[in-house]
N, C-alpha and C positions, 0 to 999 in steps of 0.2 A: 441596488445587483449589481453585479460586478459581468459588464460584458464578454462574454465567453467564446470567440471565433472556431468555430470547430468544423474537421473535412463535410464536402457536402455532399460526400458517399459516405456517410455511415452508419446506412439502413444496408446498405450491396453488398450481397456475396464477393464482390472482387475489391470492398475497403482494402487499402495497403497495413501489410500487416510485418511488425518485426520484436521480437524480441526485446523486454523495457532492460531488462542488463547488456542490450548492447547501446542505447541510449545512456547509460551508466556508462560505460567505456568510455566513445564519446562527450562524457560534462565531467567528466576523473583530466584526462590527457587536458580540456581547455582549466579548469582550476589551475594544475599544475604550471600550465606554461601564464596565468595569471599571476600568482603566485608560487613560490622557490622554495616555500619553507611545506608546500605539501610534500608530503613522502605514503607512498605506497603497502603494506606487506600483507603477504594472502599466504595463504594454507596448503599449495601446491594445487588450484585452484586455478595460477593465471590466465588462460586464455577461458574454460568453461564461465569467469565472471566475465570477462572482457577485460580486467583489468592490464594484460600482457601489450593493452597500448598505449598507457603510462609507462613501464616496463621498459618497453622497445625506445620509448621519448626520449627518458628520464631515467637510464639504468641505476645512474649514483645513486638515484632515492627515492628507490624497488629494494625491499627489502622480501627472500623467498623465505618463508621463515620456513615452510614443512608440514606433514600431518603432524601438527599441534597444535589447535586451537587455546589451546588453556594460555599456551606461548604469544603466541599473538595475540594476544590481547592487554597481555600483561604488558609485552615490546613495546605495545604500543602505547598506551599511557604511558613510559619512562618520557619517549621519542616526548609526546603532546610534552610534559615538564620540561621539557628539553628548551619547549617553546618552538615546537614542530605540531603542525595541522595531518598526524596520522588518517589514513585512506588505514580499517586493515576487510579481507572480502574473504569469506569463503561459500559453503552450499547452510542456508539458515539450521537444516538442522545442525548443524556440526558450532555454527557460531550464528544467535545463541545457542543452539542446543546447547554444543556440549563443557561451553565454556560460562555460563552463565555466571557463575559466582565468582570470577576474572575480572568480569564483565560490569559486577555488583562495583562489589572490592576496592580497585584499581579505575578504576571509568569513574561509577557513577556516584559515586561516594565523595570521590577527589572531583568533582566536573573538570571532569583532562575533557578537551576536543575531542575526541575521539571520535573517528567513524566509522562506525559499521554497518559491511556494508553486506543480509544476508539473501546471498541468490538463490533460486532454482527451490521458492515455496511454494507453498500451496500443493492443494491434489493434482495440477494440469506437471506437475512433472513427468506425470501417465510412468514411466513400465518399471524403473525407479521404485518404486511401491514407495510400502504404507512407510519405513523406517526412512525414506529420502523426502518424505512429505510432511516437508515442517507446516504446522498447521498449530502451534503452539507459541507463535513467537510474539505476536503481537501480545498477548495478553502479559506474555513476560517482560517484554520490554515498555512497556506501556506503564508497567508500574515501578516502575525503577523510576526516585527523587531525578533530576535532573536532565531525564532522558527525554531528546524529540524523539518522534516514531511517526518517518513515512511513508506511505504507498502507493508509488505515480502510476497514473491511469493510465501510462503507453509511452514507451518509448523517449517519445519527445517531450513530455512533461519530465522522465526520469536524466536524464539530462540538464536542465533548468535543476533539477531537487539537489541536482550531486551539487552543482554550483552553487545555494545554495546554502546548503550546509559543508561546504569546504569553508563559511564564511561565517558562517552562524555564531561560533566561537559557547560550543557547546556540545556535550555526550549526545551523539544520533546517532537514529536506526536507519534506514533504507533499504524496505523490502522488496525482491526482485522477485520476474518471472522468466525458470527457461525457455519454455515457447512462445508461438511467436504470436500477439495476439495484435487485437485494431489498431491503429493512430487513429483520436477521434480527436485529440488539440493540431493548435498548430501553431509554427513559430512566433505567431501575433496572442494566443493565450495566452493568461498570467498564470503565473504562479507563485504567491508568497507563503512560506512559514507558514502555517496555524491558520489558513484562509480557504473555506469552503468556497467552492462556486455551481448556482442554479442554469444547470444548459440547455434547461427546460421546462418551460413553467407550467402547473398545476392549480385542479384546485379539489384534488376531490382524493389524494395521499400523495405523500412524497414520499421521493424511495430516494434511499441516500444511501450511494456506493460509493468502495475504498480502496486501491485498484486495481487491477483491472474488471474487477465488476463492476464500474461505470460501467462501462460500457455495454456491460452485455445486459445492463436496469435501462440500459439506453431504449435495445429491442430491445422489452418488452414493456417500455411507455409506447411504445410505436405499437406492439400489436393491443394492447388494451384500447387505442385508442379508437383501434375498428370493433371495438364494444361501450362507448360511450364513456368512456373512463380517462381523466384526463387524469394523467400521472405526472408529479414534479419532481423531476432525476434535481438531485443535488451531489455534485463530485465536490468529498472529502480525502482529498489526498493524505495531507495532516490527521493521523489519528489524536497525537500528542504535541504538539497545546491544540484542543477541539475547538472550534470558531463553531464557541456557542451564542451568538448574536445572527451567526447565516441557519441555521436546526432550528434554532425555538423560533424564528421568524417565519417559516418552511409549515413547522408543526403546526406555527397560530395560526397558519392558513387554510390548511389542507384537513386537520385533527384527523391525523392518522398516518400512522408511520410504519416506513417496511426500511427495512440493515441489509446490505449482503457483503460478504466475504468468503475471498477461498478462505482461510483460519476457524480455527472453533468459534463460536458465537458464545461462550461460556469461557465471561473476562478480555474476551475482544471488544474487535468497534462495534458489535449490537451493544457488548457492554457496559461500553460507554457510555456511547447512544441514552442505553437504559439509567446510567447512571443521573443523567440531565435532567433528561425527560421528566425521571421523579422527583427531583429536586426541584423543580421551577417551572416545568410546566408540566404535570400527569397529561401522557395524550395514549392511547393505542398503540401496543409496538408489533411487529413482530416480523420475527431474525429472521435474515435466509443467508445458514452458511453453513459447518460440518454440526452434526448433529453430536456433539460427544459418542464421536468412530475415529478409530484412524481408518485414511486411504487404502489403498487397492494398487492393485496394477494394470496395466490400457492401456491405449490410444491416452493421450487428450482430453480432447475431446466428447469418446466414450466418458469420462469419468466424469466432466460435465454434468454430461446428461444424466447418467448416472446418480451422483448426488442431489437433482437440481440446481445447476447452479448455471445453466443459462437462460438466454433472455425467454423463450417460449417456455420450458419448465416453472421459470421464478412467474411469467406473466399471470399461469394457470395457478400455481400459487399466494397471491399480490391477489386476483378473484376470487377466488374463493377468502380471504381472511378484507374486503371492502366488502360483500358478500353478508358477515357472519357480524362485523363492527363494525358500532352509528359510528361517526365521526364525533371526535372532541370537542367541549365551544363549552367557554369562559363560564355558563350561568352555570352549567351542568353541575 
């Protein structure tokens, strides 16, 4: 198990918060400083996606495509073929939501190292409502051959993930949130594409989180301990390639698995874990996320609570799962 340093106040109300997109902005600027082949393209959302930090530092390496998401990724693919390392950014509802076919054909099929940045994902986009609350992007992107899919847990990890995909030589998708979320990792916490990290050890159930849901699972585990339930929390920032070894080791240890994502569970992160477990270690699984429905307008915290995606609500769901589901052991 990799040691994963965490902030000391992750269970407190005054935990520091910052949008993951802010970490991306810093990471892209730093990556641009380290490698002059990196270029950036945006679809008229430069400040919203925090790409303006790169634009201001390297104006000659930035292209404003305008509201033309299909053109955005197609131009980026051509630039990658010419030797550049392009980052494209928009809201996830538009990229990959509007331009998936162009991503598939010009980037994934040709294995071009374009980095697709989907910001404002999940229901926590808030008052913009269902049209802008992208819930299907994990499923859409992980099904593409050659595509790496990353959902950072907080802004510090988003910065690290951005630097990592800048140098991985592969088509990559990074999923970002609009709202401020808790910072639970530190500058010393490890991040490596394809690796998952055990944040809290337990024996009764494995809680697998991706993106900002990992912090909510930490809160859930903290709550469950009050009821004598010891949950193991595993942070899975890379959805593809999945860290089979770490996930299977945790499932083998606890005999029950719960996944959490701010996205559709059908075909999403929970679907990826279900595929892994069914093929290699059949284990009782509860998937928490959006249950085959669209989002609604509202304040981000209200929406997370409404859809059962807060630590308190998830703790209740997990407790019910544990009370009705026996732990799996190989002798079964």
